[in-house]
C-alpha positions in Angstrom: 0.1 0.2 0.0 1.3 2.9 -0.9 1.6 6.3 1.9 -1.1 8.2 0.5 -3.4 5.2 0.0 -2.6 4.2 3.1 -3.5 8.1 4.2 -6.4 8.0 2.8 -7.8 3.9 4.1 -7.4 4.9 7.6 -7.6 8.8 7.5 -10.3 9.0 10.8 -8.0 6.9 12.7 -4.9 9.0 12.1 -6.6 12.2 12.3 -7.7 11.1 15.7 -4.8 10.6 16.9 -2.7 13.9 15.5 -5.4 15.3 17.2 -4.7 14.1 20.5 -1.1 14.8 20.0 -1.7 18.3 19.5 -3.8 18.5 22.3 -0.9 17.4 24.6 0.8 20.5 23.4 -1.0 22.7 26.7 0.1 19.9 29.3 4.0 19.8 27.1 6.9 21.6 28.9 7.8 23.7 25.6 4.2 25.8 26.4 4.6 25.5 29.8 7.7 27.0 29.8 7.1 30.2 27.4 4.9 31.6 30.8 7.9 30.9 33.2 9.3 34.5 33.6 5.3 35.5 34.7 4.7 33.0 36.6 7.9 33.4 38.8 7.5 37.3 38.3 3.4 36.2 39.8 4.5 34.4 42.6 8.1 35.8 43.2 10.3 32.4 42.6 13.5 31.5 41.8 14.6 29.3 38.9 15.2 26.8 41.1 11.6 27.0 43.5 10.2 26.9 40.0 11.7 24.1 38.8 11.3 22.4 42.4 7.4 22.9 41.7 7.5 22.0 38.2 9.4 18.7 39.3 6.6 17.9 42.4 3.4 18.4 39.8 5.6 16.4 37.3 6.5 13.6 39.6 2.9 12.9 40.7 1.7 13.1 37.3 4.1 10.2 36.6 3.0 8.5 39.7 -0.6 9.0 38.7 0.2 7.7 35.2 0.9 3.9 36.6 -2.7 3.6 37.3 -4.5 6.1 34.8 -3.0 4.4 32.2 -4.2 1.1 32.8 -7.6 3.1 31.5 -6.4 2.4 27.9 -7.0 -1.6 28.3 -10.6 -1.3 29.3 -12.0 1.8 27.5 -12.5 2.7 23.8 -10.0 5.5 22.5 -13.5 8.3 21.7 -14.4 7.8 25.5 -11.5 8.2 26.8 -10.0 10.7 24.8 -13.1 12.9 24.7 -12.8 12.5 28.7 -9.3 13.7 28.9 -9.5 16.6 26.4 -12.3 18.2 29.1 -10.0 17.7 32.1 -7.4 19.0 30.2 -9.5 22.4 29.5 -10.2 22.1 33.1 -6.7 22.2 34.0 -5.5 25.4 31.6 -8.7 27.0 33.0 -7.2 25.9 36.6 -4.2 27.8 35.9 -5.4 30.6 34.5 -7.3 31.2 37.9 -3.8 30.3 39.9 -4.6 32.3 43.2 -1.9 31.5 45.4 2.0 29.6 45.2 0.8 26.4 47.0 -1.5 25.4 44.4 0.7 25.5 41.8 1.9 22.0 42.2 -1.5 20.5 41.5 -1.9 22.9 38.5 1.3 21.7 36.8 0.0 18.3 38.0 -3.3 18.5 36.3 -1.5 19.8 32.7 1.4 16.9 32.9 -1.2 14.2 33.9 -3.9 14.7 30.8 -2.0 16.7 28.3 1.6 14.9 28.4 0.6 11.7 29.7 -3.0 10.7 29.0 -3.4 12.5 25.8 0.2 11.5 24.2 -0.1 7.9 25.6 -3.7 7.2 24.5 -2.9 8.0 20.7 0.1 6.3 20.8 -1.5 3.2 21.9 -3.9 3.6 19.9 -1.7 3.4 16.7 0.9 0.7 18.1 -2.6 -1.2 19.0 -4.5 -0.4 15.6 -1.5 -1.3 12.7 0.5 -4.1 13.1 3.0 -4.4 9.5 2.4 -0.2 9.4 3.1 0.6 13.0 6.0 2.9 12.4 4.2 5.0 9.6 0.9 5.2 11.7 2.7 6.5 14.9 5.0 9.3 13.1 1.7 10.6 11.3 -0.4 10.7 14.8 2.7 12.4 16.4 2.5 15.6 13.2 0.1 16.9 15.9 2.8 17.7 18.8 5.1 19.0 16.2 2.6 21.0 14.7 1.7 22.5 18.3 5.4 22.7 19.3 5.6 25.0 16.1 2.9 27.0 15.9 2.0 27.5 19.6 4.9 28.5 21.7 5.6 31.3 19.0 1.7 32.5 18.7 1.3 32.8 22.5 4.5 34.4 22.9 3.3 36.9 20.6 0.0 37.5 22.1 1.7 38.2 25.1 2.2 41.7 24.6 -1.1 42.4 24.1 -3.1 39.7 26.5 -2.3 39.1 30.1 -0.8 35.6 30.7 -4.0 34.4 32.6 -6.3 34.6 29.7 -3.8 32.9 27.7 -4.3 30.7 29.5 -8.3 31.0 29.2 -7.9 30.8 25.2 -5.9 27.2 25.8 -8.9 26.2 27.7 -11.1 27.0 25.1 -9.0 25.0 22.5 -8.5 22.2 24.3 -12.2 22.5 24.8 -13.2 22.9 21.1 -11.4 19.0 20.1 -14.0 17.1 21.7 -16.5 17.1 19.0 -13.8 16.7 16.5 -12.8 14.0 18.4 -16.4 11.8 18.5 -16.9 12.1 15.0 -13.3 10.8 13.5 -14.3 7.5 16.0 -17.7 6.9 15.6 -16.9 3.8 14.0 -14.1 2.5 16.1 -12.7 -0.3 14.8 -9.0 -2.2 13.8 -8.3 -0.3 10.6 -7.6 -1.5 7.2 -3.9 -1.6 7.7 -4.0 -4.3 10.0 -4.8 -7.7 8.2 -5.7 -10.1 11.4 -7.5 -9.6 14.5 -4.9 -11.5 16.3 -2.7 -9.4 18.7 0.9 -9.1 17.9 3.0 -10.8 20.2 6.4 -10.4 21.8 9.6 -11.8 23.3 9.1 -15.6 23.3 6.0 -15.4 21.4 4.2 -14.0 24.1 2.0 -11.2 25.6 3.4 -9.9 28.4 1.7 -8.3 31.5 3.2 -5.2 32.9 4.5 -7.1 35.9 6.5 -9.5 33.8 8.2 -7.1 32.1 8.9 -5.1 35.7 10.4 -8.6 36.2 12.7 -9.0 33.2 15.9 -7.1 33.2 15.6 -5.3 29.7 13.0 -2.9 30.9 15.7 -1.8 34.0 18.7 -1.7 31.7 16.6 0.9 29.4 15.7 3.1 32.0 18.5 5.5 31.5 17.8 6.1 27.9 14.7 6.7 28.4 14.9 9.2 30.9 17.8 11.2 28.4 15.5 13.0 26.1 12.4 13.4 28.2 15.0 14.6 30.9 17.1 17.1 29.3 15.4 17.9 25.8 12.4 19.5 28.8 15.0 21.1 30.5 16.1 23.1 27.5 12.9 24.5 26.8 12.0 25.0 30.2 15.3 27.5 30.4 14.7 28.9 27.5 14.1 32.0 29.1 17.7 31.8 31.0 19.7 30.6 28.0 18.5 33.1 25.9 19.5 35.6 29.2 22.9 33.8 29.9 23.7 34.1 25.2 22.7 37.5 25.3 19.4 36.6 22.6 16.7 38.3 22.5 13.4 35.5 24.0 11.3 35.8 21.0 14.7 35.3 18.8 15.3 31.7 20.1 11.4 31.0 20.5 11.8 32.2 16.7 14.5 29.0 16.4 11.3 26.2 17.5 10.4 25.6 13.9 13.9 24.4 12.7 13.1 22.0 16.0 10.0 21.0 14.5 11.3 20.8 10.8 14.3 18.3 12.2 11.8 16.6 14.5 8.9 15.9 11.5 11.8 14.8 9.5 13.4 12.7 11.8 9.5 11.3 12.9 8.8 10.4 9.1 12.3 9.0 8.5 12.1 6.6 11.9 9.2 5.6 10.8 9.7 3.9 7.8 12.7 2.8 9.0 10.3 1.0 11.6 8.4 -1.0 9.3 11.6 -2.1 7.4 14.3 -3.0 10.0 12.3 -3.1 13.2 13.2 -0.9 16.5 16.4 -3.6 17.5 18.8 -1.2 15.4 17.4 2.0 15.5 17.2 2.1 19.3 20.9 2.9 20.1 21.5 5.2 17.5 18.4 7.8 17.6 20.0 9.6 20.9 23.2 10.6 19.2 21.9 13.5 17.9 20.8 14.9 21.3 24.2 14.8 22.6 25.3 16.4 19.9 23.2 19.3 20.4 24.2 19.9 23.6 27.6 20.1 22.4 26.8 22.1 20.1 24.7 24.6 22.3 27.3 24.6 25.0 29.1 26.2 22.8 26.8 28.5 20.6 27.5 32.1 20.1 25.1 33.1 17.3 21.8 32.0 16.6 22.6 29.8 13.4 24.6 27.5 15.8 21.6 27.5 18.1 19.6 26.3 15.3 21.9 23.6 14.4 21.3 22.4 17.8 17.6 23.1 17.9 17.5 20.6 14.9 19.6 18.1 16.0 17.6 18.6 19.1 14.7 17.7 16.9 16.0 14.8 15.3 16.1 13.2 18.6 12.7 13.9 19.8 11.2 12.6 16.5 12.5 9.6 16.7 11.6 9.6 20.1 8.3 9.4 19.3 8.7 6.6 17.2 10.9 4.1 18.3 10.0 3.4 21.6 6.9 3.5 21.0 6.8 0.8 18.6 9.9 -0.8 20.4 7.1 -2.0 23.6 5.1 -3.2 21.2 7.3 -5.1 19.3 9.2 -6.8 22.4 6.7 -7.2 24.5 3.0 -7.8 22.9 0.0 -5.5 22.0 -2.6 -7.3 24.3 -1.2 -5.7 27.7 0.7 -2.7 25.7 -1.8 -0.1 27.7 0.0 -0.7 31.4 2.9 -1.4 29.8 2.8 1.8 27.7 1.6 3.2 31.2 4.8 2.5 33.1 6.9 3.5 30.4 5.3 7.2 29.8 5.7 7.4 33.9 9.6 7.2 33.7 9.0 9.5 30.9 7.3 12.1 32.8 9.4 11.5 35.8 12.3 12.7 33.5 10.3 15.7 32.5 10.5 16.4 36.2 14.1 15.8 36.9 15.8 17.5 34.0 14.1 21.2 35.0 14.7 20.6 38.9 18.1 19.6 38.4 19.2 21.9 36.4 17.2 24.8 37.8 19.4 23.9 40.9 22.5 23.8 39.5 21.7 27.4 38.1 20.7 28.6 41.5 24.3 27.2 42.9 25.8 29.4 40.0 26.2 27.1 37.0 24.8 28.3 34.1 22.8 25.9 32.2 25.3 26.4 28.7 28.3 25.3 31.5 25.7 22.0 32.5 25.4 20.7 29.1 28.7 19.2 28.2 27.9 16.7 30.8 24.6 16.3 29.6 25.7 14.9 26.3 28.2 12.8 27.6 25.6 11.3 29.9 23.1 10.6 26.7 26.3 9.2 25.2 26.8 6.5 27.9 23.1 6.0 27.9 22.7 4.8 24.0 25.4 2.6 24.6 24.1 0.6 27.7 20.8 0.9 25.3 23.0 -1.2 22.3 23.8 -3.6 24.5 20.2 -4.3 26.0 18.8 -4.8 23.3 21.8 -7.2 21.2 21.0 -9.2 24.5 16.8 -9.3 23.9 17.1 -9.2 20.0 17.9 -13.3 19.9 14.3 -13.6 22.5 11.9 -12.3 19.5 12.2 -15.5 17.3 12.5 -18.0 20.8 9.5 -19.9 21.9 8.6 -19.8 25.4 9.8 -23.0 26.5 7.6 -25.0 29.8 9.6 -27.0 31.7 7.4 -29.8 33.3 9.1 -31.4 36.3 9.0 -35.5 37.1 
């Protein structure tokens, strides 16, 4: 099936996935971070205090994801997705009306849980479960929603800050999220397995098994992947979270730095489409150790960048890993652990990712308060990313033979 024939045959399902990932933008760091200066000024917060509050809310959302993610194995996407969008809209209204600083972690918790967490999880699990032969393509197309959000929303909302208060902008975000509900429901009114799937059976993982989440937790593969799971979420998040500070240290106008986000998005979209194509042809085992190398290079370059041209190159490399990170790991869980219990498995992996998004801003913010500016932290970040990629390579090489090995049951006399 050609690419355009694939789009035509499965347009409603792919559009629903893209719509949900776009909605996740309102809970993503690249969106929340554009309000960092206004929030710190409104509540008299230091970089470290704001990072700690962000980490508290994000960590709590990661813990909640361990249980809320199980809902994806029980409810249809149209029902769960619509409910999550309504909750996300209420979370945006909560930020608009935020009265006191001690409620701020709760506001961040709601944004992160229903935005970055559940919207992305529902979309990616649906794509991985609905599509088998074209899983990579489906994921890459669905994730386009958040790429559009990252390219358009920060630039638009930063520009609106000159004429509209930051609280009213959160009201606008709430209305946008709510307006997505009547778009989602018609797309999935006949929710079913799309035409790309030629069989009704679920895809199996290692040892020919459908893995439960508890079984995955007992397997060494999951634990060896954690450093790699944390790297993009922690440090890509930190790059956006500390964008105001980074622009100040480098002597760049904030709006000029934000204007580089479309460069990030372009790199992300290209990597996402290419990685989706490669997943369907090569599988995920070959890609898992490699796709984070551009992330390490991005931090090495940004550390010494003196011009916005160098910063743009770093942002393009950052986008390449971010785009591949949207497809490769999501397909990896389905390929290595099966699809029957994918909601529960992905919710645990997503909890690790969300925890990473809490760790990155908190760690970098604390170091900034200690006198180590963000660019000076970047070489260490790049070295960590490379070490995590090596560990992932070792883990995947050990696990790959299990994909073709049947499970052996030993019967004792």
